[in-house]
PDB file as gemmi writes it, atoms N, CA and C in Angstrom:
CRYST1    1.000    1.000    1.000  90.00  90.00  90.00 P 1                      
ATOM      1  N   MET A   1     -17.094   4.294  -3.969  1.00  0.00           N  
ATOM      2  CA  MET A   1     -15.874   3.648  -3.556  1.00  0.00           C  
ATOM      3  C   MET A   1     -15.583   4.035  -2.106  1.00  0.00           C  
ATOM      4  N   PRO A   2     -15.268   3.060  -1.260  1.00  0.00           N  
ATOM      5  CA  PRO A   2     -14.983   3.380   0.138  1.00  0.00           C  
ATOM      6  C   PRO A   2     -13.708   4.204   0.278  1.00  0.00           C  
ATOM      7  N   VAL A   3     -13.687   5.012   1.312  1.00  0.00           N  
ATOM      8  CA  VAL A   3     -12.529   5.861   1.576  1.00  0.00           C  
ATOM      9  C   VAL A   3     -11.453   5.026   2.270  1.00  0.00           C  
ATOM     10  N   ALA A   4     -10.215   5.196   1.838  1.00  0.00           N  
ATOM     11  CA  ALA A   4      -9.105   4.493   2.476  1.00  0.00           C  
ATOM     12  C   ALA A   4      -9.029   4.903   3.944  1.00  0.00           C  
ATOM     13  N   PRO A   5      -8.736   3.969   4.842  1.00  0.00           N  
ATOM     14  CA  PRO A   5      -8.705   4.283   6.280  1.00  0.00           C  
ATOM     15  C   PRO A   5      -7.786   5.454   6.631  1.00  0.00           C  
ATOM     16  N   GLU A   6      -6.627   5.530   6.005  1.00  0.00           N  
ATOM     17  CA  GLU A   6      -5.694   6.628   6.314  1.00  0.00           C  
ATOM     18  C   GLU A   6      -6.290   7.976   5.904  1.00  0.00           C  
ATOM     19  N   LEU A   7      -6.975   8.011   4.764  1.00  0.00           N  
ATOM     20  CA  LEU A   7      -7.600   9.264   4.323  1.00  0.00           C  
ATOM     21  C   LEU A   7      -8.737   9.656   5.262  1.00  0.00           C  
ATOM     22  N   ALA A   8      -9.507   8.679   5.696  1.00  0.00           N  
ATOM     23  CA  ALA A   8     -10.601   8.966   6.635  1.00  0.00           C  
ATOM     24  C   ALA A   8     -10.052   9.511   7.949  1.00  0.00           C  
ATOM     25  N   ARG A   9      -8.956   8.930   8.415  1.00  0.00           N  
ATOM     26  CA  ARG A   9      -8.348   9.400   9.664  1.00  0.00           C  
ATOM     27  C   ARG A   9      -7.854  10.833   9.522  1.00  0.00           C  
ATOM     28  N   LEU A  10      -7.190  11.134   8.398  1.00  0.00           N  
ATOM     29  CA  LEU A  10      -6.679  12.490   8.193  1.00  0.00           C  
ATOM     30  C   LEU A  10      -7.817  13.507   8.062  1.00  0.00           C  
ATOM     31  N   ARG A  11      -8.903  13.122   7.385  1.00  0.00           N  
ATOM     32  CA  ARG A  11     -10.050  14.029   7.273  1.00  0.00           C  
ATOM     33  C   ARG A  11     -10.667  14.303   8.637  1.00  0.00           C  
ATOM     34  N   SER A  12     -10.777  13.262   9.430  1.00  0.00           N  
ATOM     35  CA  SER A  12     -11.338  13.409  10.773  1.00  0.00           C  
ATOM     36  C   SER A  12     -10.450  14.305  11.630  1.00  0.00           C  
ATOM     37  N   GLU A  13      -9.158  14.087  11.538  1.00  0.00           N  
ATOM     38  CA  GLU A  13      -8.206  14.905  12.295  1.00  0.00           C  
ATOM     39  C   GLU A  13      -8.316  16.376  11.880  1.00  0.00           C  
ATOM     40  N   LEU A  14      -8.393  16.625  10.585  1.00  0.00           N  
ATOM     41  CA  LEU A  14      -8.543  17.991  10.086  1.00  0.00           C  
ATOM     42  C   LEU A  14      -9.825  18.621  10.625  1.00  0.00           C  
ATOM     43  N   GLY A  15     -10.919  17.886  10.590  1.00  0.00           N  
ATOM     44  CA  GLY A  15     -12.178  18.406  11.098  1.00  0.00           C  
ATOM     45  C   GLY A  15     -12.095  18.789  12.569  1.00  0.00           C  
ATOM     46  N   GLY A  16     -11.398  17.988  13.346  1.00  0.00           N  
ATOM     47  CA  GLY A  16     -11.229  18.306  14.765  1.00  0.00           C  
ATOM     48  C   GLY A  16     -10.453  19.595  14.966  1.00  0.00           C  
ATOM     49  N   TYR A  17      -9.391  19.777  14.199  1.00  0.00           N  
ATOM     50  CA  TYR A  17      -8.606  21.015  14.321  1.00  0.00           C  
ATOM     51  C   TYR A  17      -9.432  22.230  13.913  1.00  0.00           C  
ATOM     52  N   VAL A  18     -10.225  22.082  12.851  1.00  0.00           N  
ATOM     53  CA  VAL A  18     -11.054  23.202  12.395  1.00  0.00           C  
ATOM     54  C   VAL A  18     -12.107  23.546  13.452  1.00  0.00           C  
ATOM     55  N   ARG A  19     -12.760  22.525  14.007  1.00  0.00           N  
ATOM     56  CA  ARG A  19     -13.780  22.769  15.041  1.00  0.00           C  
ATOM     57  C   ARG A  19     -13.198  23.468  16.267  1.00  0.00           C  
ATOM     58  N   ARG A  20     -11.959  23.138  16.594  1.00  0.00           N  
ATOM     59  CA  ARG A  20     -11.327  23.735  17.774  1.00  0.00           C  
ATOM     60  C   ARG A  20     -10.566  25.026  17.432  1.00  0.00           C  
ATOM     61  N   HIS A  21     -10.694  25.487  16.194  1.00  0.00           N  
ATOM     62  CA  HIS A  21     -10.064  26.732  15.733  1.00  0.00           C  
ATOM     63  C   HIS A  21      -8.552  26.717  15.896  1.00  0.00           C  
ATOM     64  N   ASN A  22      -7.964  25.537  15.740  1.00  0.00           N  
ATOM     65  CA  ASN A  22      -6.511  25.389  15.784  1.00  0.00           C  
ATOM     66  C   ASN A  22      -6.003  25.548  14.349  1.00  0.00           C  
ATOM     67  N   HIS A  23      -5.815  26.803  13.926  1.00  0.00           N  
ATOM     68  CA  HIS A  23      -5.518  27.107  12.525  1.00  0.00           C  
ATOM     69  C   HIS A  23      -4.192  26.542  12.056  1.00  0.00           C  
ATOM     70  N   GLU A  24      -3.168  26.614  12.887  1.00  0.00           N  
ATOM     71  CA  GLU A  24      -1.856  26.106  12.481  1.00  0.00           C  
ATOM     72  C   GLU A  24      -1.907  24.594  12.264  1.00  0.00           C  
ATOM     73  N   ALA A  25      -2.501  23.876  13.203  1.00  0.00           N  
ATOM     74  CA  ALA A  25      -2.617  22.423  13.069  1.00  0.00           C  
ATOM     75  C   ALA A  25      -3.520  22.062  11.890  1.00  0.00           C  
ATOM     76  N   ALA A  26      -4.570  22.858  11.662  1.00  0.00           N  
ATOM     77  CA  ALA A  26      -5.464  22.599  10.528  1.00  0.00           C  
ATOM     78  C   ALA A  26      -4.714  22.773   9.209  1.00  0.00           C  
ATOM     79  N   ASP A  27      -3.864  23.786   9.113  1.00  0.00           N  
ATOM     80  CA  ASP A  27      -3.079  23.981   7.897  1.00  0.00           C  
ATOM     81  C   ASP A  27      -2.146  22.798   7.651  1.00  0.00           C  
ATOM     82  N   GLN A  28      -1.498  22.313   8.707  1.00  0.00           N  
ATOM     83  CA  GLN A  28      -0.622  21.150   8.576  1.00  0.00           C  
ATOM     84  C   GLN A  28      -1.424  19.910   8.188  1.00  0.00           C  
ATOM     85  N   ALA A  29      -2.598  19.758   8.776  1.00  0.00           N  
ATOM     86  CA  ALA A  29      -3.449  18.616   8.462  1.00  0.00           C  
ATOM     87  C   ALA A  29      -3.941  18.680   7.022  1.00  0.00           C  
ATOM     88  N   ARG A  30      -4.236  19.881   6.527  1.00  0.00           N  
ATOM     89  CA  ARG A  30      -4.651  20.034   5.121  1.00  0.00           C  
ATOM     90  C   ARG A  30      -3.531  19.592   4.182  1.00  0.00           C  
ATOM     91  N   ARG A  31      -2.295  20.007   4.500  1.00  0.00           N  
ATOM     92  CA  ARG A  31      -1.162  19.605   3.665  1.00  0.00           C  
ATOM     93  C   ARG A  31      -0.973  18.087   3.708  1.00  0.00           C  
ATOM     94  N   ALA A  32      -1.069  17.503   4.891  1.00  0.00           N  
ATOM     95  CA  ALA A  32      -0.916  16.054   5.034  1.00  0.00           C  
ATOM     96  C   ALA A  32      -2.012  15.314   4.268  1.00  0.00           C  
ATOM     97  N   LEU A  33      -3.241  15.815   4.346  1.00  0.00           N  
ATOM     98  CA  LEU A  33      -4.348  15.194   3.630  1.00  0.00           C  
ATOM     99  C   LEU A  33      -4.159  15.313   2.121  1.00  0.00           C  
ATOM    100  N   ALA A  34      -3.749  16.480   1.650  1.00  0.00           N  
ATOM    101  CA  ALA A  34      -3.530  16.665   0.212  1.00  0.00           C  
ATOM    102  C   ALA A  34      -2.450  15.717  -0.297  1.00  0.00           C  
ATOM    103  N   LEU A  35      -1.377  15.572   0.460  1.00  0.00           N  
ATOM    104  CA  LEU A  35      -0.311  14.657   0.074  1.00  0.00           C  
ATOM    105  C   LEU A  35      -0.816  13.218   0.058  1.00  0.00           C  
ATOM    106  N   ALA A  36      -1.560  12.829   1.080  1.00  0.00           N  
ATOM    107  CA  ALA A  36      -2.078  11.465   1.163  1.00  0.00           C  
ATOM    108  C   ALA A  36      -3.057  11.170   0.024  1.00  0.00           C  
ATOM    109  N   VAL A  37      -3.903  12.127  -0.308  1.00  0.00           N  
ATOM    110  CA  VAL A  37      -4.857  11.938  -1.413  1.00  0.00           C  
ATOM    111  C   VAL A  37      -4.098  11.782  -2.727  1.00  0.00           C  
ATOM    112  N   THR A  38      -3.086  12.621  -2.935  1.00  0.00           N  
ATOM    113  CA  THR A  38      -2.288  12.530  -4.161  1.00  0.00           C  
ATOM    114  C   THR A  38      -1.595  11.179  -4.247  1.00  0.00           C  
ATOM    115  N   GLU A  39      -0.970  10.769  -3.153  1.00  0.00           N  
ATOM    116  CA  GLU A  39      -0.275   9.481  -3.140  1.00  0.00           C  
ATOM    117  C   GLU A  39      -1.249   8.336  -3.386  1.00  0.00           C  
ATOM    118  N   HIS A  40      -2.400   8.374  -2.733  1.00  0.00           N  
ATOM    119  CA  HIS A  40      -3.409   7.327  -2.897  1.00  0.00           C  
ATOM    120  C   HIS A  40      -3.890   7.252  -4.351  1.00  0.00           C  
ATOM    121  N   THR A  41      -4.121   8.410  -4.952  1.00  0.00           N  
ATOM    122  CA  THR A  41      -4.591   8.464  -6.333  1.00  0.00           C  
ATOM    123  C   THR A  41      -3.551   7.900  -7.293  1.00  0.00           C  
ATOM    124  N   ILE A  42      -2.300   8.268  -7.094  1.00  0.00           N  
ATOM    125  CA  ILE A  42      -1.230   7.762  -7.952  1.00  0.00           C  
ATOM    126  C   ILE A  42      -1.087   6.251  -7.787  1.00  0.00           C  
ATOM    127  N   ARG A  43      -1.081   5.790  -6.541  1.00  0.00           N  
ATOM    128  CA  ARG A  43      -0.954   4.341  -6.308  1.00  0.00           C  
ATOM    129  C   ARG A  43      -2.106   3.575  -6.967  1.00  0.00           C  
ATOM    130  N   ARG A  44      -3.328   4.089  -6.815  1.00  0.00           N  
ATOM    131  CA  ARG A  44      -4.487   3.422  -7.412  1.00  0.00           C  
ATOM    132  C   ARG A  44      -4.381   3.401  -8.937  1.00  0.00           C  
ATOM    133  N   ALA A  45      -3.920   4.502  -9.519  1.00  0.00           N  
ATOM    134  CA  ALA A  45      -3.762   4.553 -10.973  1.00  0.00           C  
ATOM    135  C   ALA A  45      -2.706   3.562 -11.450  1.00  0.00           C  
ATOM    136  N   ILE A  46      -1.599   3.469 -10.716  1.00  0.00           N  
ATOM    137  CA  ILE A  46      -0.532   2.545 -11.102  1.00  0.00           C  
ATOM    138  C   ILE A  46      -1.001   1.103 -10.983  1.00  0.00           C  
ATOM    139  N   GLU A  47      -1.739   0.806  -9.924  1.00  0.00           N  
ATOM    140  CA  GLU A  47      -2.212  -0.566  -9.711  1.00  0.00           C  
ATOM    141  C   GLU A  47      -3.198  -1.015 -10.776  1.00  0.00           C  
ATOM    142  N   THR A  48      -3.971  -0.090 -11.330  1.00  0.00           N  
ATOM    143  CA  THR A  48      -4.993  -0.473 -12.307  1.00  0.00           C  
ATOM    144  C   THR A  48      -4.545  -0.277 -13.752  1.00  0.00           C  
ATOM    145  N   ALA A  49      -3.401   0.354 -13.952  1.00  0.00           N  
ATOM    146  CA  ALA A  49      -2.924   0.627 -15.311  1.00  0.00           C  
ATOM    147  C   ALA A  49      -2.292  -0.625 -15.917  1.00  0.00           C  
ATOM    148  N   PRO A  50      -2.341  -0.715 -17.230  1.00  0.00           N  
ATOM    149  CA  PRO A  50      -1.632  -1.823 -17.879  1.00  0.00           C  
ATOM    150  C   PRO A  50      -0.119  -1.610 -17.709  1.00  0.00           C  
ATOM    151  N   PRO A  51       0.661  -2.642 -17.935  1.00  0.00           N  
ATOM    152  CA  PRO A  51       2.115  -2.485 -17.822  1.00  0.00           C  
ATOM    153  C   PRO A  51       2.605  -1.345 -18.737  1.00  0.00           C  
ATOM    154  N   LEU A  52       3.545  -0.580 -18.218  1.00  0.00           N  
ATOM    155  CA  LEU A  52       4.030   0.575 -18.967  1.00  0.00           C  
ATOM    156  C   LEU A  52       5.302   0.235 -19.726  1.00  0.00           C  
ATOM    157  N   ASP A  53       5.354   0.695 -20.980  1.00  0.00           N  
ATOM    158  CA  ASP A  53       6.597   0.520 -21.731  1.00  0.00           C  
ATOM    159  C   ASP A  53       7.540   1.666 -21.349  1.00  0.00           C  
ATOM    160  N   PRO A  54       8.830   1.547 -21.646  1.00  0.00           N  
ATOM    161  CA  PRO A  54       9.792   2.568 -21.223  1.00  0.00           C  
ATOM    162  C   PRO A  54       9.456   3.982 -21.702  1.00  0.00           C  
ATOM    163  N   ASP A  55       8.952   4.126 -22.928  1.00  0.00           N  
ATOM    164  CA  ASP A  55       8.610   5.463 -23.429  1.00  0.00           C  
ATOM    165  C   ASP A  55       7.471   6.088 -22.623  1.00  0.00           C  
ATOM    166  N   THR A  56       6.452   5.305 -22.326  1.00  0.00           N  
ATOM    167  CA  THR A  56       5.328   5.813 -21.538  1.00  0.00           C  
ATOM    168  C   THR A  56       5.786   6.176 -20.135  1.00  0.00           C  
ATOM    169  N   LEU A  57       6.615   5.340 -19.551  1.00  0.00           N  
ATOM    170  CA  LEU A  57       7.133   5.621 -18.218  1.00  0.00           C  
ATOM    171  C   LEU A  57       7.940   6.915 -18.213  1.00  0.00           C  
ATOM    172  N   ASP A  58       8.748   7.142 -19.233  1.00  0.00           N  
ATOM    173  CA  ASP A  58       9.511   8.393 -19.338  1.00  0.00           C  
ATOM    174  C   ASP A  58       8.584   9.600 -19.468  1.00  0.00           C  
ATOM    175  N   ARG A  59       7.496   9.467 -20.242  1.00  0.00           N  
ATOM    176  CA  ARG A  59       6.539  10.573 -20.381  1.00  0.00           C  
ATOM    177  C   ARG A  59       5.879  10.892 -19.049  1.00  0.00           C  
ATOM    178  N   ILE A  60       5.529   9.874 -18.299  1.00  0.00           N  
ATOM    179  CA  ILE A  60       4.913  10.090 -16.986  1.00  0.00           C  
ATOM    180  C   ILE A  60       5.910  10.756 -16.043  1.00  0.00           C  
ATOM    181  N   ARG A  61       7.142  10.279 -16.040  1.00  0.00           N  
ATOM    182  CA  ARG A  61       8.167  10.883 -15.181  1.00  0.00           C  
ATOM    183  C   ARG A  61       8.379  12.353 -15.518  1.00  0.00           C  
ATOM    184  N   SER A  62       8.267  12.713 -16.786  1.00  0.00           N  
ATOM    185  CA  SER A  62       8.482  14.104 -17.188  1.00  0.00           C  
ATOM    186  C   SER A  62       7.379  15.026 -16.671  1.00  0.00           C  
ATOM    187  N   LEU A  63       6.233  14.471 -16.301  1.00  0.00           N  
ATOM    188  CA  LEU A  63       5.132  15.278 -15.775  1.00  0.00           C  
ATOM    189  C   LEU A  63       5.357  15.700 -14.331  1.00  0.00           C  
ATOM    190  N   ILE A  64       6.240  14.992 -13.635  1.00  0.00           N  
ATOM    191  CA  ILE A  64       6.495  15.274 -12.224  1.00  0.00           C  
ATOM    192  C   ILE A  64       7.774  16.089 -12.127  1.00  0.00           C  
ATOM    193  N   PRO A  65       7.663  17.364 -11.752  1.00  0.00           N  
ATOM    194  CA  PRO A  65       8.856  18.200 -11.700  1.00  0.00           C  
ATOM    195  C   PRO A  65       9.798  17.768 -10.577  1.00  0.00           C  
ATOM    196  N   ALA A  66      11.071  17.879 -10.851  1.00  0.00           N  
ATOM    197  CA  ALA A  66      12.072  17.585  -9.819  1.00  0.00           C  
ATOM    198  C   ALA A  66      12.202  18.813  -8.943  1.00  0.00           C  
ATOM    199  N   VAL A  67      11.854  18.657  -7.675  1.00  0.00           N  
ATOM    200  CA  VAL A  67      11.969  19.758  -6.718  1.00  0.00           C  
ATOM    201  C   VAL A  67      12.792  19.280  -5.534  1.00  0.00           C  
ATOM    202  N   PRO A  68      13.549  20.156  -4.942  1.00  0.00           N  
ATOM    203  CA  PRO A  68      14.311  19.721  -3.776  1.00  0.00           C  
ATOM    204  C   PRO A  68      13.371  19.376  -2.623  1.00  0.00           C  
ATOM    205  N   ALA A  69      13.671  18.294  -1.934  1.00  0.00           N  
ATOM    206  CA  ALA A  69      12.862  17.884  -0.786  1.00  0.00           C  
ATOM    207  C   ALA A  69      13.144  18.795   0.390  1.00  0.00           C  
ATOM    208  N   ILE A  70      12.100  19.188   1.080  1.00  0.00           N  
ATOM    209  CA  ILE A  70      12.240  20.033   2.269  1.00  0.00           C  
ATOM    210  C   ILE A  70      11.640  19.272   3.430  1.00  0.00           C  
ATOM    211  N   GLY A  71      12.469  18.522   4.112  1.00  0.00           N  
ATOM    212  CA  GLY A  71      11.980  17.723   5.243  1.00  0.00           C  
ATOM    213  C   GLY A  71      11.137  16.572   4.793  1.00  0.00           C  
ATOM    214  N   GLY A  72      11.281  15.458   5.453  1.00  0.00           N  
ATOM    215  CA  GLY A  72      10.430  14.323   5.158  1.00  0.00           C  
ATOM    216  C   GLY A  72      11.005  13.419   4.098  1.00  0.00           C  
ATOM    217  N   VAL A  73      10.178  12.944   3.181  1.00  0.00           N  
ATOM    218  CA  VAL A  73      10.525  11.946   2.207  1.00  0.00           C  
ATOM    219  C   VAL A  73      11.626  12.437   1.279  1.00  0.00           C  
ATOM    220  N   GLY A  74      12.609  11.598   1.075  1.00  0.00           N  
ATOM    221  CA  GLY A  74      13.597  11.869   0.054  1.00  0.00           C  
ATOM    222  C   GLY A  74      14.869  12.568   0.511  1.00  0.00           C  
ATOM    223  N   ASP A  75      14.905  13.120   1.698  1.00  0.00           N  
ATOM    224  CA  ASP A  75      16.126  13.838   2.091  1.00  0.00           C  
ATOM    225  C   ASP A  75      16.772  13.258   3.336  1.00  0.00           C  
ATOM    226  N   GLY A  76      16.296  12.092   3.755  1.00  0.00           N  
ATOM    227  CA  GLY A  76      16.907  11.419   4.892  1.00  0.00           C  
ATOM    228  C   GLY A  76      16.521  11.949   6.258  1.00  0.00           C  
ATOM    229  N   THR A  77      15.524  12.830   6.349  1.00  0.00           N  
ATOM    230  CA  THR A  77      15.088  13.335   7.648  1.00  0.00           C  
ATOM    231  C   THR A  77      13.801  12.672   8.060  1.00  0.00           C  
TER     232      THR A  77                                                      
END                                                                             
């Protein structure tokens, strides 16, 4: 399966930071890549899954813990 363009870009960016020994930027890039991979995987699963009934949707929601947002998505920053 081909790699999504955004994931390829983030992997390339991470590789550049690692090659240049920019540890702080590499750590941030790793977090960004992990988030993007997770989001991509969830989106792909939702797109290919059959329609969900309310009980199944509630079970899936229960798997994702509610955590306070710290910067970025969900907190208006």
